[in-house]
N, C-alpha and C positions, 0 to 999 in steps of 0.2 A: 326408420326414417329420422329419427335423431342423428344416427352416424352417417348416413347420405349426405344430410345437409351440411354436415361439419366436416367431412373426410376430406373435402379438396382444398382445405385451408391448411396451410405450412409454414413453416417460419425458416428464415436464412438468417443463421448466426455471424455477425461479423464484430471487431474491436477498434476500440478508438482511445486516444488517451485523453483523460480529462485532467486539468489542476484541482487539487483538494485543499481545503484548508487545513491548518496543522491543529492537532488535539488540545495543544497549550500554545498560545501566542503570547510570546514575551510582550513588555510593555515598549512603547516605540523607541522610549530614551534609553533604552538598553542597547548601547552602539557599540561596545568593547565587549568581548567574550575570551574567558579563559577555561581551558578544558583540562582537568585535573584527573587522573586515575587513584583512587583510595588505596588501592592495592587490598580489598580486603575479601578475604575467603571463609566460608563457613568451616567450622570445625570437622563436622563431618562430610566434606567435600574432599574425598580422599583418592578420588580416581583419577587424578591429573596425569599419572604416568601408567594410565591403562586405556586400554581399548576392548571392545566387543567383536570378535570375528566369529562368525557362525554360531550366534548365541553363547558364546564362552568368552569369560575376562580372560583377557590376556594382557601381560605387562610389556611394556614396552622394551625392546631389545635396549636400546640406545637412548639414554634421559637426556634431554635437551630441553634449552629454555624455550618451549613451544609457547608457553602461557604468556611470557613476557611479550614475545612477538606478537602474539594473537591482539594483545592490548593495545599495542604501537599501531598495528594494521587498523584497529577498529578506531581509535580516536583520530588517525589521520585521514582515514575514509570520511568521518563526519566531519572534520574539519575543511576538509574538500568541498562537500556538500554546502558547507554553510558558507562558505567564500564564493561558490559559484553564483549564487543570488544576489550579490552585492547589498546585502542587507545590513552587513555589519561592517564599522571603520576598521576592525582588526580582530583577528583570532589568534590566540595565544595558545600554543600547545604546550604544557608543563611535563617535561621528561617524565616518562612512566617510572623511571626509576629513583625519582625523587623522595618518594615515601617507601618506607620499610614496609614488606608484605606483612600482614597481619592475620591471624585466625580467630574468629569470634563466632559467638552462639547465635547473634542476630546482627543484622546490620542496621545499625541506629544513626542518627545525624551525630557530629561531633560537637564540641564543647562551641559555642558562639564565639570565643575568640579565636578559634582555630579558621573558621570562615573569613574572619575580619583580617587575620594575618595574612592570607593569600590574596584577598581583594586589597590590600595594601600594597603589598609585592608586586601583584601584576597590574593594578591601576585599572582593572576591569570594573565594567559595570554590572556583570553576571558572570557566576562561575557555572559551567556544566561538569556536573562530578559523575564518572563512574564508578560509584560505591563499589559494586560488587560484580565480576566477570567469570564466567563459568561456563565449559563447554564438555561435550563427551562425544567421541567417534565411534560409530559402529558400522561394521559390514558383513556383507554375506556373500561369499565366493561363488555358492553355489547358483545364485540368482543375480550375480552381478549388480547389488545395490548397494549403496553407502548413504549414511546420512550424519550428520553433526546437530545435536540438541544443545542449544546455548540457552543460559537463563542470566538474566542480567539485571541490576537495580542502578538507575540514572535518578540523581535530583537536580534542582535548579537552584541556584541561591542568588538571590536579588540581594546586589550590594547596597542598592538606596534604600530598600527596604530593610535590610539588614535580616532578611529571613529567607528560608527555602520556601520558595511557592509553587513546585512543582515535584512530583515523585513517581517514576514512571518504572514498572517492573515489567520488563519486556523478557518474552519465551518464544524463541524461534526454532523451526528446523529446516535445515537445509538437506534436500535430497539429490542424488544421482542415482537416475534408474534407468541409463542407456536411452534417453528419449530427449526430444529438444522440446521448447516453449510450447509447441503446438502439440505436442503428444506423439508426435511420429518418431519410430526407433531409428536411432543413428548409433553407430559406430563411436560411441563417446567412453574414452577410459576412465573407469573409475577409479578416482584419486585415492592414493593412501593418506594417513592420519595428517603425515607431516606436509601434505599440500593442502587438505580438505579444511584442517582447522583456521589457517590464513585466509582461506576464499571465505568462510562462515564469517570470519570476524570483521571482513571489510563490508558484508551484506548487512551485519549488525550495526555498524556506525549508519551507513546509508538509510537503514529502516529507522533508527532513532532520528535522523535528520528528518524524515517525515513526519515526525512527532511535534515536532517543533518550529517547522517552516512549511509553506506551501510545496507541495511536490505533484508532479507529474504521476499518473495512474492509469493503467490499462484497464478498461472495463468492458462489457459486451453489451451491444444491443441486437435487436432482432426485426428482420423485414417481416410483414406480413405477407404472403402472397398466396395465389390459386392457381388453377387452370387454365385461366384467362389469358390468352397471349400477349395482350396489353400489359397485364400486371407483371408478367415475365419479362417483358422487353424492360419494364420500369426497374424491376429488380437488377437486372443486368446492370443498367444504368448507375443506380444507385451504390452497387458492389465496386463500380468504377470512380466512387465519391462525385458522379454527375448529378447531384440531388435536383437541380432547378429543372432538369430536362425530365428526371423520375416525376418531379411533383407535377410537372405539366400534364402527364400522363392521369397519375392519381387525382388531379384536380376535375377532370372529366367527368369522373363517377362520383364525386363528392355528394351529389343531389340524386344520385340513381336511386329508382324504385327498388331495385334490386338488392335488399337488403346486406347481402354478404359483400356484394361490390362497394357499398358505400361505407361499411365497416370497414372493409379492408384499406378505402381510401384514405378515410379520416384519420386513421390509426397511421397509416404512413407518411400523409400528410404532417402529422404531429411528430413523428421521426425527422424528418427533412427539414422541420422548423427548427428543432433542436440543434441539428448539426450547422445550420446557417447562423446558431447562437440567438435564437429567439425561444427562449423557455417558455414565457408567457404564452405566445402564439400556441405552443404545442400543448399547454395545460387547457387551453380553450378546446383545441381539437380533440385532444381525448377526452374531455366532458362530453363532447358532440359523439364522439364513439361509443362513449360508455351508454347513452343513452339509446342509440342505435342499436345496440347489443342485447340491450336488456330484453328479459324474458326466456324461457327454458329452452328456446330453440338455438339460442345463440350463446347458451352459458362459457363454452370454452373461450369462444373470441371474448367475451366480456370478462372474464377472468386474466387474459392477456391485456385487455387494454387496462384495467383497473391495476395491475402488477406495474405496467410502463408508467401510469399516471403517479404512482407512489415513487418512483423511481425520478421522476420530473419534480415533485414536491420537494424531495432530498437535496435534488441538484439546484433548485432555487435558493434553497436554504444555504447550501455550500456557496454559490456565487455570490449572496450578500454578505456572507461572513468576509469572504475575500476583499469585497467592495469595502467593508468596514475597515477591514484590517490596512487596506492599502492607504486609506484616506488618513489614517491614524499615524503614518510614517513620517 
C-alpha cells in the first residue's frame, strides 16, 4: 500500500546558475591588489619531470619549463577573474620569475619585512600570494582517461593591517574521460601532459577567484511531478522556464483534498518562487508542504520537501551575505 501511494511521484532534475558569496571576503578598503608567486616547492616534491602512464611512473622525454608556464597561466587566470567584476581599482601581476625557486620542508609565512617590501614596491592594499604550486599528470591509454591532480597554497596579506588574514590550501583534480559536462559520451581527445597541465592551471586560478569574490556556480533543483496530466503540463512549462504559467496550474491544487496533489503543488510553487527570486515565500511554501506530507504514508515526499527546505535556508544565508558585502563596498 505504501508503495502504491508513492510510486507515481517522480522528479525532473534541472540546472541553474546562482551567485555565491566568497569564503573569504576582503575588507572594502582593499582596492589595489598585487599577485605574487613565492616559487616554493616541497623538498619531497620530486615528480615535476615525471608522469604516470598506465599506472607506471615514466620520466618525460623532453624537459621543459612547464611548471613555470603553469604558474603564469594560473596567476593570469586569477587576475582576469578579479578584473572582470570591477571590484578592484587595479590588479598588478608580479612576474613569476621575480623570485628564485626554493625547496622547503614546510611552507611558512616569510619575515614581516618581506611583505612590507612588496607592499611598498607595488603600492598595493593587499597581496595575493601563490605560496606553493604543484601538479601531477597521469593517464590510461587503455581506458582513454587522464587527470591532473593539483595542490596549492595561497595566502592573503592585508597591507593596512600588516598581517596575513587568510590562508587557503587548494587541492583539485581535473579529469578527461571522453564525456561532456552532462555526462554524454563525446569523441574528446585526451590531452597529453604539456596540454593538460596549462589547462588545469587556468582552472586553479579561476577556482581560487571563487574563494575571494562572488561567483556564478551551477546547482541543481528538482521538479516534483506525478501522473496527473495537468502536472505533466506544468512540468514541461517549468522546463522551458515558463514558471508563472506553470505556477498557475499548481496553484489550482494548492488546497486540494487529495494529499498527493497538494504536496506536489506546494513543493513546486516553492520552486517557482525561488526561480522568481522570492526565497522567503519559497520557505513558507515548503513549510506548508512539510506539514501536508507529515506522516508515514508520505515519508518519501516529506524527505524531499525537507531536503529542499534546507537548500533554501542555505540560499537565504548566501543572499544575505552577498547583500552585506555589497553594502560595505
